C-alpha positions as CSV (number, residue, x, y, z in Angstrom):
1,M,108.9,77.9,133.0
2,S,111.8,80.1,132.1
3,A,110.9,82.9,130.0
4,L,110.9,83.3,126.2
5,V,110.4,86.4,125.5
6,G,113.4,89.4,127.0
7,I,112.3,93.2,127.9
8,I,114.8,95.1,128.2
9,M,114.2,98.9,128.4
10,G,117.1,101.6,128.3
11,S,115.9,103.6,132.1
12,D,113.0,102.7,135.2
13,S,111.1,105.5,133.8
14,D,110.3,103.8,130.3
15,M,108.4,101.4,133.0
16,A,105.2,103.2,132.6
17,T,105.3,102.6,129.1
18,M,106.8,99.6,128.6
19,Q,104.1,97.6,131.4
20,A,101.8,97.5,128.4
21,A,104.0,94.3,127.2
22,V,104.6,92.9,130.7
23,D,100.8,93.3,130.7
24,M,100.2,91.7,128.0
25,L,102.6,89.0,127.6
26,A,100.8,87.8,131.2
27,T,97.7,88.4,128.9
28,L,98.7,85.7,126.6
29,N,100.5,83.4,129.4
30,L,104.2,83.5,127.9
31,P,106.5,82.9,129.7
32,Y,109.6,86.6,130.6
33,E,111.8,88.3,131.3
34,I,112.4,92.0,132.4
35,D,115.6,94.2,133.5
36,I,117.0,97.8,133.2
37,V,119.7,97.9,130.8
38,S,120.8,101.0,129.4
39,A,123.1,101.2,126.0
40,H,124.7,104.1,126.9
41,R,125.2,103.4,130.7
42,T,126.0,99.7,131.0
43,P,126.7,99.0,127.8
44,D,128.8,95.8,129.8
45,K,125.7,94.4,131.1
46,L,123.7,95.1,127.5
47,H,126.8,92.6,126.0
48,S,126.2,89.5,129.0
49,Y,122.1,89.9,128.5
50,A,122.4,89.8,124.6
51,S,124.8,87.5,123.8
52,S,123.4,84.6,126.3
53,A,119.8,86.1,125.5
54,E,119.6,82.3,123.3
55,K,121.3,80.2,125.6
56,R,118.6,81.3,128.8
57,G,116.3,80.0,126.3
58,L,114.9,83.4,124.9
59,K,113.5,83.6,121.3
60,V,113.1,87.0,121.7
61,I,113.5,90.2,123.2
62,I,112.0,93.7,123.1
63,A,113.4,96.9,123.1
64,G,112.5,99.9,124.9
65,A,113.9,103.3,124.5
66,G,114.2,106.8,123.7
67,G,116.0,109.8,122.7
68,A,119.2,108.0,120.3
69,A,117.7,104.8,121.1
70,H,120.7,102.8,120.5
71,L,119.7,99.2,123.0
72,P,117.3,97.5,120.5
73,G,119.8,98.4,117.6
74,M,123.1,97.2,119.8
75,A,120.9,94.4,121.3
76,A,119.9,92.9,117.8
77,A,124.1,93.6,116.7
78,L,124.6,91.1,119.8
79,T,122.3,88.4,118.7
80,V,121.0,86.7,116.4
81,L,117.3,86.4,118.2
82,P,114.3,88.3,116.8
83,V,114.1,92.3,118.5
84,I,111.6,94.1,118.9
85,G,112.5,98.1,119.9
86,V,109.8,99.9,121.1
87,P,110.6,103.8,120.6
88,I,109.5,105.6,123.7
89,S,108.4,109.4,123.8
90,A,111.4,110.8,126.4
91,T,112.1,113.7,125.0
92,K,110.6,117.2,123.5
93,L,110.1,115.1,120.3
94,Q,107.6,112.6,121.3
95,G,109.1,109.8,120.2
96,I,110.4,111.0,117.2
97,D,113.6,110.8,117.1
98,A,113.3,107.0,118.9
99,L,111.2,105.9,115.8
100,L,113.7,106.8,113.8
101,S,116.8,105.4,115.6
102,I,115.2,102.9,115.6
103,V,114.1,102.2,112.6
104,Q,116.9,103.3,110.4
105,M,119.4,100.4,111.1
106,P,121.6,99.2,108.7
107,T,121.2,95.9,106.1
108,G,122.3,92.6,108.1
109,V,121.2,94.1,112.0
110,P,117.2,94.5,111.4
111,V,115.0,95.4,114.7
112,A,111.3,95.0,114.0
113,T,109.8,98.3,115.1
114,V,106.4,99.6,116.7
115,A,104.5,103.1,116.9
116,I,106.0,104.4,119.6
117,D,105.1,104.2,123.1
118,N,102.7,101.0,121.9
119,A,104.7,98.2,123.8
120,A,101.3,96.2,123.8
121,N,101.8,95.2,120.3
122,A,105.4,94.6,120.3
123,A,104.6,91.9,122.7
124,I,101.4,90.4,120.8
125,L,104.6,90.8,117.5
126,A,106.6,88.6,120.3
127,A,103.8,86.0,120.8
128,Q,103.3,86.1,117.2
129,I,106.9,85.0,116.3
130,I,107.2,82.6,118.8
131,A,103.4,81.5,117.8
132,T,105.0,80.0,114.7
133,G,106.3,76.7,116.2
134,D,103.6,76.9,119.4
135,H,100.1,75.6,118.5
136,A,98.4,76.2,121.4
137,L,100.6,79.9,121.5
138,R,98.8,80.6,118.5
139,E,95.8,79.6,120.1
140,R,95.4,81.9,123.1
141,L,96.1,84.9,119.9
142,R,93.5,83.7,118.2
143,S,90.9,84.1,121.3
144,Y,92.7,87.1,121.9
145,R,91.8,88.5,118.2
146,E,88.7,87.2,118.3
147,T,88.0,89.1,122.2
148,L,89.1,92.3,120.3
149,R,86.4,91.6,117.5
150,D,83.8,90.6,119.6
151,Q,84.4,93.7,121.5
152,V,83.9,96.1,118.3
153,L,81.1,94.0,117.6
154,Q,79.3,95.2,120.7
155,K,80.0,98.8,120.7
156,S,78.7,98.8,117.3
157,A,75.7,97.4,118.6
158,E,75.6,99.7,121.9
159,L,76.3,102.4,119.1
160,H,73.5,101.6,117.4
161,N,70.8,100.9,120.6
162,K,71.8,104.9,121.7
163,T,71.5,106.2,118.0
164,P,67.6,107.5,116.9
165,R,66.4,106.4,113.8
């Protein structure tokens, strides 16, 4: 099955954070591709990747970047596909610089942005976007949410069983 989500990151050091997106997409059985694409060090590769994403069958791009974090915005400038930015805490500013860089896109070139280092939420959001036209994926998302609910209810019951009254 060909990839529906593209995951890109500016450096191999970002993989520790972006692995959560990989894991979540695997959990949801959503095919993806992954690559290192630096906005600053490989601009031609970025241009090729983002401008060909739609033709390759991608539906959403997840772009993780730290520091100046130009990768998500530049990817969004090169495609009409939804781009989700993951700010990565790669500098002394602990990701605040990346968050502000990603979220402050000019009108007409939006980038959806998740919390600092929260690549799992980026994957869930990508899945939700794709699920608007995919009933089976929507049901897998519903099942995932039910699992989260059940885990909280179980922990609540365990707490009540341990707590003296």
